[in-house]
C-alpha positions as CSV (number, residue, x, y, z in Angstrom):
1,M,-49.5,244.9,195.0
2,K,-50.8,243.5,191.7
3,N,-49.0,240.8,190.1
4,N,-48.4,241.7,186.7
5,S,-47.8,238.5,184.3
6,V,-47.2,238.6,180.8
7,Y,-48.2,235.4,178.8
8,A,-46.7,234.5,175.4
9,I,-49.0,232.9,172.8
10,T,-47.2,230.9,170.4
11,I,-49.0,230.0,167.2
12,P,-47.5,226.8,165.4
13,Q,-46.5,227.8,162.0
14,T,-47.6,225.6,159.1
15,Q,-45.2,224.2,156.4
16,G,-44.9,226.4,153.3
17,V,-45.7,230.0,152.8
18,I,-49.4,231.1,153.2
19,G,-49.6,232.6,149.7
20,D,-48.0,229.3,148.0
21,S,-50.4,227.3,149.8
22,R,-53.3,228.3,147.8
23,K,-51.5,227.8,144.4
24,S,-51.9,224.5,142.6
25,F,-48.6,222.7,141.5
26,E,-49.4,223.9,138.0
27,H,-49.0,227.4,139.4
28,Q,-45.8,226.7,140.8
29,I,-44.6,224.9,137.5
30,R,-45.4,227.5,135.5
31,A,-44.2,230.3,137.7
32,S,-40.9,228.8,138.1
33,L,-40.2,227.8,134.4
34,L,-41.5,231.4,133.1
35,T,-39.5,233.2,135.5
36,N,-36.6,235.0,133.3
37,H,-37.7,233.0,130.3
38,D,-36.7,234.3,127.0
39,K,-39.4,232.9,124.2
40,T,-37.6,234.0,121.2
41,V,-34.4,231.6,122.2
42,L,-34.2,228.3,120.2
43,P,-34.7,226.0,123.1
44,I,-31.9,223.6,122.5
45,L,-28.4,223.3,124.4
46,G,-25.2,223.6,122.3
47,N,-25.0,224.2,118.6
48,S,-27.0,221.3,117.1
49,S,-30.4,221.3,115.2
50,L,-33.7,221.2,116.6
51,E,-35.7,218.7,115.3
52,V,-39.5,219.3,114.9
53,S,-42.3,216.7,113.8
54,F,-45.1,218.3,111.6
55,G,-48.1,216.2,110.7
56,M,-51.4,217.3,109.1
57,K,-54.8,215.5,108.6
58,I,-57.6,216.8,106.2
59,S,-60.7,216.9,108.0
60,R,-62.6,218.5,105.3
61,L,-62.2,219.8,101.7
62,V,-64.0,223.2,101.7
63,K,-63.8,224.6,98.1
64,V,-61.8,224.4,95.1
65,D,-62.0,227.6,93.4
66,N,-61.3,227.3,89.5
67,K,-61.4,230.8,88.9
68,E,-59.3,232.2,91.7
69,Q,-56.7,228.8,91.5
70,V,-56.9,228.2,95.2
71,M,-58.6,225.5,97.3
72,V,-59.6,225.6,100.9
73,L,-58.9,223.1,103.6
74,D,-60.0,222.3,107.4
75,T,-57.2,220.4,108.8
76,W,-55.7,219.1,112.0
77,V,-52.1,220.0,112.8
78,I,-49.8,218.7,115.1
79,Q,-46.3,219.5,116.0
80,R,-44.0,218.1,118.6
81,W,-40.7,219.0,119.6
82,K,-38.3,219.1,122.9
83,N,-37.8,222.5,124.8
84,E,-34.9,221.7,126.9
85,F,-35.5,224.9,129.1
86,L,-39.2,223.5,130.1
87,Q,-38.1,220.5,132.5
88,W,-38.8,219.8,136.2
89,K,-38.9,217.2,138.5
90,A,-42.5,215.7,138.9
91,E,-41.9,214.3,142.4
92,D,-41.2,217.9,143.5
93,F,-44.5,218.9,142.7
94,G,-46.9,216.3,143.7
95,G,-46.0,214.0,140.7
96,M,-47.4,216.5,137.8
97,S,-45.8,215.4,134.9
98,R,-47.7,217.8,132.3
99,V,-48.7,221.3,132.2
100,Q,-50.2,223.9,129.6
101,F,-48.6,226.8,128.1
102,L,-50.0,229.8,125.7
103,P,-48.6,230.0,122.2
104,S,-47.2,233.8,123.3
105,E,-45.6,232.4,126.4
106,I,-42.8,230.0,125.2
107,W,-40.8,229.4,122.0
108,V,-42.8,227.8,119.2
109,P,-41.7,226.9,115.8
110,D,-43.0,229.1,113.0
111,I,-43.7,226.3,110.4
112,S,-46.1,227.9,107.9
113,L,-47.7,227.2,104.5
114,F,-45.3,228.3,101.6
115,N,-48.0,228.5,99.0
116,N,-50.5,230.5,100.9
117,G,-53.3,231.8,99.0
118,D,-55.1,233.9,101.6
119,E,-54.2,237.5,100.8
120,G,-55.8,238.6,104.3
121,V,-53.1,236.3,106.1
122,T,-49.5,237.2,105.8
123,L,-48.0,234.4,107.8
124,A,-50.2,231.0,107.5
125,G,-48.8,229.5,110.5
126,G,-46.9,229.9,113.8
127,R,-48.7,232.0,116.6
128,T,-51.0,233.9,114.0
129,K,-52.4,230.8,112.7
130,F,-52.5,227.8,115.8
131,V,-53.8,229.3,118.8
132,T,-54.3,226.4,120.9
133,E,-52.4,225.9,124.1
134,I,-49.2,223.7,124.3
135,S,-48.7,220.5,126.4
136,V,-45.4,220.1,128.0
137,D,-44.1,217.4,130.0
138,N,-41.7,217.6,132.6
139,E,-39.1,216.3,130.1
140,G,-39.6,219.3,127.7
141,N,-41.3,217.5,125.3
142,C,-43.9,220.0,123.7
143,V,-47.1,218.9,121.8
144,W,-48.8,221.6,119.9
145,S,-52.1,220.4,118.3
146,G,-55.4,221.9,116.8
147,P,-57.5,222.8,114.0
148,A,-56.5,225.3,111.0
149,T,-58.3,226.1,107.8
150,F,-55.5,226.7,105.1
151,K,-56.1,228.9,101.7
152,A,-53.2,227.2,99.2
153,N,-52.6,228.0,96.0
154,C,-53.1,225.3,93.5
155,D,-52.4,225.7,89.6
156,L,-55.4,223.8,88.3
157,V,-55.2,222.1,84.6
158,I,-58.8,222.9,83.2
159,N,-58.6,221.0,79.9
160,E,-60.9,218.4,81.0
161,W,-63.2,220.2,83.1
162,P,-65.8,219.2,84.6
163,L,-64.6,215.6,84.4
164,D,-60.9,216.4,85.4
165,S,-58.5,215.4,88.2
166,Q,-56.1,217.6,89.9
167,S,-53.1,217.1,92.1
168,C,-51.9,219.9,94.2
169,E,-49.2,220.2,96.9
170,L,-49.1,221.9,100.4
171,G,-45.5,222.9,101.2
172,F,-44.9,223.7,105.1
173,G,-41.6,225.2,106.6
174,S,-39.9,227.7,108.4
175,F,-39.3,231.4,107.3
176,S,-36.6,232.0,109.7
177,Y,-34.7,228.7,110.6
178,G,-32.4,227.0,108.4
179,I,-31.7,223.6,108.4
180,D,-29.0,224.0,110.3
181,K,-31.2,225.4,113.2
182,M,-34.4,223.4,112.7
183,N,-34.9,220.3,111.0
184,L,-38.6,219.1,109.9
185,K,-39.4,215.5,110.5
186,L,-42.9,213.9,109.4
187,F,-45.1,213.2,112.3
188,K,-45.6,209.4,112.4
189,D,-49.3,208.8,112.4
190,T,-49.8,205.5,114.4
191,K,-53.3,205.0,112.9
192,G,-52.0,205.4,109.3
193,G,-54.3,207.3,106.9
194,G,-54.0,207.6,102.8
195,Q,-55.3,210.8,102.6
196,F,-52.1,212.3,100.6
197,T,-50.6,210.5,97.4
198,N,-47.2,211.4,98.3
199,T,-45.6,213.0,101.4
200,K,-41.9,214.0,101.8
201,V,-39.6,216.3,103.1
202,D,-37.4,218.4,100.8
203,I,-34.9,220.9,100.9
204,T,-35.6,224.7,99.5
205,D,-33.7,227.5,99.2
206,H,-36.5,230.3,99.2
207,G,-35.2,231.7,96.0
208,D,-31.7,232.0,97.1
209,C,-32.8,234.4,99.4
210,C,-30.5,233.4,102.1
211,P,-26.9,231.9,102.8
212,F,-28.4,228.7,104.1
213,E,-31.1,226.2,103.0
214,F,-34.6,225.5,104.5
215,S,-36.3,222.4,105.5
216,E,-39.7,222.0,103.9
217,I,-42.5,219.2,104.1
218,I,-44.5,218.7,100.9
219,Y,-47.8,217.0,100.7
220,T,-49.3,216.0,97.6
221,L,-53.3,215.7,97.1
222,Q,-55.0,214.0,94.6
223,M,-58.6,215.3,94.0
224,S,-61.1,213.8,91.6
225,R,-64.0,216.4,90.7
226,K,-67.8,215.4,91.0
227,P,-69.6,216.3,87.8
228,L,-72.7,215.6,88.4
229,Y,-73.8,219.5,89.3
230,H,-72.1,221.0,86.1
231,L,-73.4,217.9,83.6
232,F,-77.0,218.5,85.1
233,Y,-77.1,222.0,84.6
234,L,-75.2,222.9,81.7
235,T,-74.8,219.4,79.4
236,L,-78.1,218.2,79.7
237,P,-79.9,221.5,78.8
238,S,-77.3,222.1,76.0
239,S,-78.2,218.8,74.7
240,L,-81.7,219.3,74.7
241,L,-81.6,222.7,72.9
242,M,-79.8,221.0,70.1
243,I,-82.5,218.5,70.1
244,L,-84.9,221.3,69.5
245,A,-82.9,222.8,66.9
246,L,-83.1,219.5,64.9
247,T,-86.7,219.2,65.3
248,S,-87.5,222.7,63.5
249,F,-87.0,220.9,60.1
250,L,-90.2,219.1,61.1
251,I,-91.9,222.5,61.4
252,P,-94.1,223.3,58.3
253,V,-92.7,225.9,56.1
254,E,-95.9,227.5,55.5
255,S,-96.2,228.2,59.6
256,G,-93.4,230.7,59.2
257,E,-92.1,230.1,62.6
258,R,-88.9,228.3,62.0
259,I,-86.8,231.3,61.9
260,G,-87.9,232.5,65.1
261,F,-87.7,229.1,66.8
262,V,-84.4,228.4,65.9
263,T,-83.2,232.1,66.8
264,T,-84.7,231.7,70.3
265,I,-83.2,228.5,70.6
266,L,-79.7,230.3,69.5
267,L,-79.9,233.0,72.3
268,A,-80.8,230.4,74.8
269,M,-77.3,228.8,74.0
270,I,-75.5,232.1,74.1
271,V,-76.7,232.4,77.6
272,F,-75.3,229.3,78.6
273,L,-72.0,230.3,77.1
274,L,-71.8,233.1,79.4
275,L,-71.8,231.0,82.7
276,I,-68.9,229.0,81.6
277,P,-66.3,231.9,82.5
278,S,-67.8,232.4,85.8
279,F,-66.4,229.1,86.6
280,L,-62.8,229.4,85.1
281,P,-60.0,231.5,85.3
282,E,-59.2,234.3,83.0
283,T,-55.9,233.5,82.6
284,S,-56.1,229.7,81.9
285,D,-53.7,227.9,79.0
286,G,-56.5,225.7,77.8
287,V,-60.0,225.5,77.0
288,P,-62.1,223.3,79.1
289,M,-63.9,220.4,77.5
290,L,-67.2,221.4,78.5
291,G,-66.6,225.0,76.9
292,V,-65.8,223.2,73.6
293,G,-68.8,221.2,73.7
294,L,-71.1,224.2,74.5
295,Q,-69.5,226.3,71.7
296,A,-69.9,223.5,69.3
297,T,-73.5,223.1,70.0
298,M,-73.7,226.8,69.6
299,V,-72.1,226.6,66.1
300,I,-74.3,223.6,65.0
301,I,-77.5,225.5,66.1
302,S,-76.3,228.6,63.9
303,L,-75.5,226.6,60.8
304,I,-79.1,225.0,61.4
305,L,-80.5,228.5,61.5
306,F,-78.6,229.2,58.0
307,A,-80.3,225.8,56.6
308,N,-83.8,226.8,57.5
309,I,-83.2,230.2,55.9
310,F,-81.8,228.3,52.8
311,V,-84.8,226.1,52.9
312,L,-87.3,229.1,52.9
313,K,-85.9,230.7,50.2
314,M,-86.2,227.6,48.1
315,F,-89.9,226.9,49.3
316,F,-90.9,230.5,48.0
317,M,-89.1,230.5,44.8
318,E,-91.1,230.7,41.6
319,G,-90.6,229.3,38.2
320,T,-89.0,225.8,37.2
321,P,-85.8,224.6,38.9
322,P,-82.8,224.7,36.6
323,K,-81.9,221.1,35.1
324,S,-78.6,221.1,37.5
325,V,-80.9,221.2,40.4
326,Q,-83.3,218.7,38.8
327,N,-80.7,216.3,38.0
328,I,-79.6,216.3,41.9
329,F,-83.4,215.8,42.7
330,L,-83.8,212.9,40.4
331,C,-80.4,211.6,41.9
332,C,-81.4,211.9,45.6
333,G,-85.1,210.8,44.9
334,K,-86.8,208.1,43.4
335,G,-87.7,209.4,40.0
336,A,-90.4,212.0,39.9
337,K,-90.2,211.6,35.9
338,A,-93.4,212.3,34.0
339,T,-95.8,210.5,36.6
340,Q,-98.2,213.2,36.4
341,R,-98.3,213.6,32.6
342,I,-99.0,210.0,32.4
343,Q,-101.9,210.0,35.0
344,A,-103.0,213.1,32.9
345,S,-103.2,210.9,29.9
346,N,-104.9,207.8,31.5
347,A,-107.5,210.4,32.7
348,D,-107.9,211.6,29.2
349,V,-108.3,207.9,28.2
350,E,-111.2,207.6,31.0
351,T,-113.1,210.6,29.6
352,T,-112.8,210.1,25.9
353,P,-115.7,208.8,24.1
354,P,-115.7,205.3,23.1
355,V,-115.2,206.3,19.5
356,L,-111.8,208.1,20.2
357,K,-110.3,205.6,22.7
358,S,-108.2,203.9,19.9
359,R,-106.8,207.1,19.2
360,A,-106.0,207.8,22.7
361,S,-104.4,204.4,22.9
362,M,-102.2,205.4,20.2
363,N,-101.1,208.8,21.8
364,A,-100.4,207.1,25.0
365,V,-98.3,204.8,23.2
366,E,-96.5,207.7,21.2
367,L,-96.0,209.3,24.8
368,S,-94.5,206.6,26.1
369,E,-91.7,206.1,23.2
370,Q,-91.0,209.6,23.5
371,A,-90.5,209.2,27.4
372,T,-88.2,206.3,26.8
373,H,-86.3,208.5,24.2
374,A,-86.0,211.2,26.5
375,Q,-84.7,209.0,29.1
376,G,-81.9,207.7,26.6
377,K,-80.9,211.1,26.6
378,N,-81.2,211.8,30.4
379,T,-83.7,214.2,30.0
380,P,-87.1,213.5,31.3
381,I,-89.9,214.5,28.8
382,G,-92.1,216.2,31.6
383,W,-89.4,218.7,32.6
384,E,-88.9,219.6,28.9
385,A,-92.4,220.2,28.3
386,N,-93.7,222.4,31.4
387,G,-91.5,221.2,34.5
388,E,-94.4,219.6,36.2
389,G,-92.4,216.9,37.8
390,V,-90.1,219.0,40.1
391,T,-90.7,222.3,41.6
392,W,-88.8,224.4,44.2
393,H,-91.5,222.9,46.9
394,K,-90.6,219.4,46.4
395,V,-86.8,220.7,46.5
396,S,-87.4,222.4,49.7
397,V,-88.9,219.3,51.2
398,K,-86.0,217.1,50.4
399,L,-83.8,219.6,51.4
400,D,-85.6,219.3,54.9
401,H,-85.0,215.7,54.9
402,M,-81.3,216.1,54.0
403,F,-80.5,218.8,56.6
404,F,-82.0,216.8,59.3
405,I,-79.9,213.8,58.8
406,I,-76.7,215.6,58.4
407,F,-77.0,217.7,61.3
408,F,-78.4,214.9,63.3
409,V,-75.0,212.8,62.5
410,I,-73.0,215.9,63.2
411,S,-74.5,216.3,66.4
412,I,-73.7,212.8,67.4
413,L,-70.1,212.9,66.3
414,T,-69.7,216.4,68.3
415,Y,-70.6,215.1,71.5
416,A,-68.9,211.7,70.8
417,L,-65.8,213.5,70.3
418,T,-66.0,216.1,73.1
419,Y,-66.7,213.9,75.9
420,L,-66.0,210.3,75.2
421,L,-62.1,211.1,73.6
């Protein structure tokens, strides 16, 4: 008879569940907190207001677009609040006191930029803007920080462009929760920082849209433009064109190159003026300083062109200038009286035979007396005889000198009034 024995094998059971032993304490904390968690509910017990601290630091000023009236900023944003639904005892989970959550898993504030200038972004904030994870400790304190790029509207005053300074505001707040539900506070930066000239917490009503008011944080950013680029590529070339236009009065009239030379300079100046609208908005309320300077330069060059045309007309005129022109020439010049006539008389005396020298001397004395008598009547004897003292050629030369001095003074005054005042 066989002895059939039954042996019972007992395997000692380890503490905990086999499946749970393969999960970390962070897995267990997240699983316990996210079970039946409603991420749309304001994370506060009772009927009090949730306090959210908000802070921003500028990493880089990417661009200030004068034409679109916007500025682009790379920033670092930090938000802090307390979620009373995300708390646990650290000693129950191996002393772990901090875990990470995605913005899509828990409640997050919808703090956004009010003056958003990015047409491709409807809401410049909340889950759509800040995508980094949220750090939560065992007491429910949430810290949400990360980089963000903002494109903000800013009304730029361009009257002194490009030597201007601009003041722009960045307003942040919630579009959903009024001040009775969520109250914004400035995040205290222990390291300090002076990026903003003014930072304040204000109250807004969003244009009387809602029966409650909203809390808003306003940052005021003061910016000074670096004008070297625009001055080097616009002001310096226009100044050189002005100098070249002035030198047209030094070109001999006989060369026939004056009109073409100044016209070419004027066309180059017009090209520079076409560049200004590409930097500035079409709906601006003022005219920029640099634009005024370039416009004034173009007007002066145009007047120089007209002056050259007038000088050319004087140069090629025939006949004797009228007495009014001669009188003006006499006042502006140093008496071109009957010098040529007198020199001719001396020449006559040189070539006169010795027998007639006494008679030539008497003629010279009579000529001198006639000239003196004519001066008493303010009428030069040389002009009355045949007009050899003043010609249109001499008048044009005198006009060249006069126009050069006049336009040189006007140019200096124009640039001084435009860029220094």
